C-alpha positions in Angstrom: 8.4 0.3 -42.0 7.2 2.6 -39.1 3.7 2.6 -37.8 1.6 5.4 -39.2 -1.2 7.0 -37.2 -3.7 9.2 -39.0 -5.1 11.4 -36.3 -5.6 14.8 -34.8 -4.2 15.6 -31.3 -7.4 17.3 -30.1 -9.6 14.3 -30.8 -10.6 12.2 -27.8 -10.4 8.9 -29.7 -7.0 9.8 -31.1 -5.8 10.6 -27.6 -7.0 7.2 -26.5 -4.8 5.5 -29.1 -1.9 7.9 -28.4 -1.9 7.0 -24.7 -1.3 3.4 -25.6 1.5 4.3 -27.9 3.1 6.6 -25.3 2.7 4.1 -22.5 5.1 1.7 -24.3 7.2 4.3 -26.1 6.2 2.7 -29.3 7.8 4.4 -32.3 5.3 5.7 -34.9 4.8 8.5 -37.4 2.0 10.9 -36.7 0.1 11.7 -39.8 -1.7 15.0 -39.0 -5.2 15.3 -40.3 -5.9 19.0 -40.9 -6.8 21.5 -43.6 -3.1 22.3 -44.2 -2.3 18.8 -45.6 -4.7 17.8 -48.2 -2.6 14.8 -49.4 -2.6 13.2 -45.9 -6.4 13.7 -45.6 -6.8 12.1 -49.0 -4.7 9.1 -47.9 -6.8 8.7 -44.8 -10.1 9.0 -46.7 -8.9 6.3 -49.1 -8.0 4.0 -46.2 -11.3 4.5 -44.3 -14.1 6.1 -46.4 -16.3 6.4 -43.2 -14.0 9.3 -42.4 -13.4 8.5 -38.8 -10.1 8.6 -36.9 -7.7 7.4 -35.6 -6.5 4.9 -38.3 -3.3 3.0 -37.8 -1.3 1.6 -40.8 1.3 -1.1 -40.2 2.8 -2.2 -43.5 0.0 -3.6 -45.6 -2.4 -3.7 -42.6 -4.9 -1.0 -41.8 -6.5 -0.9 -38.4 -9.5 1.2 -37.5 -11.2 2.1 -34.2 -9.1 3.2 -31.1 -10.0 0.1 -29.0 -9.0 -2.3 -31.8 -5.8 -0.3 -32.4 -4.8 -0.7 -28.8 -5.6 -4.5 -28.9 -3.5 -4.7 -32.2 -0.6 -3.0 -30.6 -0.6 -5.4 -27.7 -0.6 -8.3 -30.1 1.9 -7.1 -32.7 3.9 -4.4 -31.0 3.9 -5.3 -27.3 5.8 -3.3 -24.7 6.4 -3.5 -20.9 3.0 -2.1 -20.1 0.3 -4.7 -20.8 -2.9 -2.8 -21.4 -5.0 -6.0 -21.8 -3.9 -8.9 -19.5 -3.8 -12.6 -20.6 -6.2 -13.6 -17.9 -9.6 -13.8 -19.8 -11.8 -12.7 -16.9 -9.6 -9.7 -16.1 -9.6 -8.8 -19.8 -13.4 -9.1 -19.9 -13.8 -6.5 -17.1 -11.3 -4.2 -18.8 -13.3 -4.4 -22.1 -16.5 -3.8 -20.2 -15.1 -0.6 -18.8 -13.7 0.4 -22.2 -17.2 0.2 -23.6 -18.6 2.0 -20.6 -16.4 5.0 -21.2 -16.9 5.1 -25.0 -20.7 4.5 -24.9 -21.8 6.3 -21.8 -19.3 9.1 -21.3 -17.7 9.8 -24.6 -20.8 9.4 -26.7 -23.2 11.7 -24.7 -20.3 14.2 -24.3 -19.9 14.2 -28.0 -23.6 14.8 -28.6 -23.4 18.0 -26.5 -20.4 19.2 -28.5 -21.9 18.4 -31.9 -25.1 20.1 -31.0 -23.2 23.3 -30.2 -21.7 23.3 -33.7 -25.0 23.0 -35.5 -26.9 26.0 -36.8 -29.3 27.3 -34.1 -32.4 26.3 -36.1 -31.5 22.6 -36.1 -30.2 22.1 -32.6 -31.6 19.3 -30.5 -32.3 20.6 -27.0 -34.1 17.4 -26.0 -31.2 15.2 -27.2 -28.8 17.4 -25.2 -30.9 16.9 -22.1 -30.9 13.2 -22.6 -27.1 13.3 -23.0 -26.7 15.3 -19.8 -28.9 12.8 -17.9 -26.8 9.9 -19.2 -23.6 11.6 -18.1 -25.0 12.2 -14.6 -26.0 8.6 -14.4 -22.5 7.5 -15.6 -20.8 9.7 -13.1 -22.9 8.3 -10.3 -22.2 4.7 -11.2 -18.5 5.3 -11.8 -18.2 7.1 -8.4 -19.3 4.0 -6.6 -17.1 1.7 -8.7 -14.0 3.9 -8.1 -14.3 3.9 -4.3 -11.1 2.1 -3.2 -9.7 1.7 -6.7 -6.7 3.3 -8.3 -7.6 2.5 -11.9 -10.8 1.6 -13.7 -10.2 -2.2 -13.6 -8.0 -2.7 -10.6 -4.4 -1.9 -9.7 -3.0 -1.8 -13.2 -3.3 0.9 -15.9 -5.2 -0.7 -18.8 -7.2 -0.2 -22.0 -10.0 0.9 -19.8 -8.0 3.9 -18.5 -6.9 4.8 -22.0 -10.6 5.2 -22.8 -11.4 6.9 -19.5 -8.8 9.6 -19.7 -10.0 11.6 -22.7 -13.7 10.7 -22.0 -13.6 12.2 -18.5 -11.4 15.1 -19.6 -13.8 16.4 -22.2 -17.0 15.3 -20.4 -16.1 17.5 -17.4 -15.7 20.4 -19.8 -19.1 19.7 -21.5 -21.2 18.7 -18.4 -19.3 19.3 -15.2 -18.8 16.3 -12.9 -20.7 17.1 -9.8 -18.9 17.9 -6.6 -20.6 14.9 -4.9 -18.7 12.5 -7.1 -15.4 12.8 -5.3 -14.0 9.5 -6.4 -14.6 10.4 -10.1 -12.8 13.7 -9.6 -9.8 12.0 -7.9 -9.6 9.4 -10.7 -9.7 12.1 -13.3 -6.8 13.8 -11.6 -4.8 10.6 -11.5 -5.4 10.2 -15.2 -4.2 13.8 -15.9 -1.0 13.0 -13.9 -0.3 9.9 -15.9 2.7 10.9 -18.1 1.2 9.3 -21.3 -2.0 11.3 -21.0 -0.3 14.4 -19.8 1.7 14.3 -23.0 -1.4 14.0 -25.1 -3.1 16.8 -23.3 -0.1 19.1 -23.8 0.1 18.3 -27.5 -3.5 19.3 -27.9 -3.3 22.6 -26.0 -2.8 24.7 -29.2 -6.2 23.5 -30.5 -8.3 24.5 -27.4 -9.8 27.5 -29.2 -11.6 24.9 -31.4 -13.7 23.6 -28.6 -17.2 24.9 -29.4 -18.4 25.3 -25.8 -15.3 27.2 -24.9 -12.4 25.4 -23.2 -12.2 26.2 -19.5 -9.0 27.8 -18.2 -7.8 24.7 -16.3 -6.4 21.2 -16.8 
């Protein structure tokens, strides 16, 4: 049975999982979650009542959360690109950076976006300012780390870069990466040039009008 990925192409966490699938040309069926396919949405909600995506189904196994999906693929559907190495110390650093991009880039970026969707009377200006401050701190720290590095955890593309690509892509739309963070900008451009992420970005282009802050005319 083929792998089934319940996802939406414009979602940052779905793109994270898609990058891993595309890196190894892993065959799968994309189960589009959208208003035009109520039956697929119902399947997804039955699989994961928390209503978060992506969700991967492999036979009788259901795997939730993008990071865990990528780990699962490496264990059960490995390909030539190893996104998590066998060396435990190297893998630990990769997992650290995966959490960094999810918690300190993707999460505050999402807070800014969600706030823009809310009705004006319940928006959280203070929370948005906290999120912007967190992003500036994350950009500053990452800029120092990326000096002299090609990828987030060394010379090889990894789980950490799967997390970084959509996180930095959308974060720069929501709270621009300062010009002083040249290493972050250069890293973001390398991620955009990576064929697996370039494919995910192109597949999501038709949905850019959905971005509540207004998608910039670039990338």
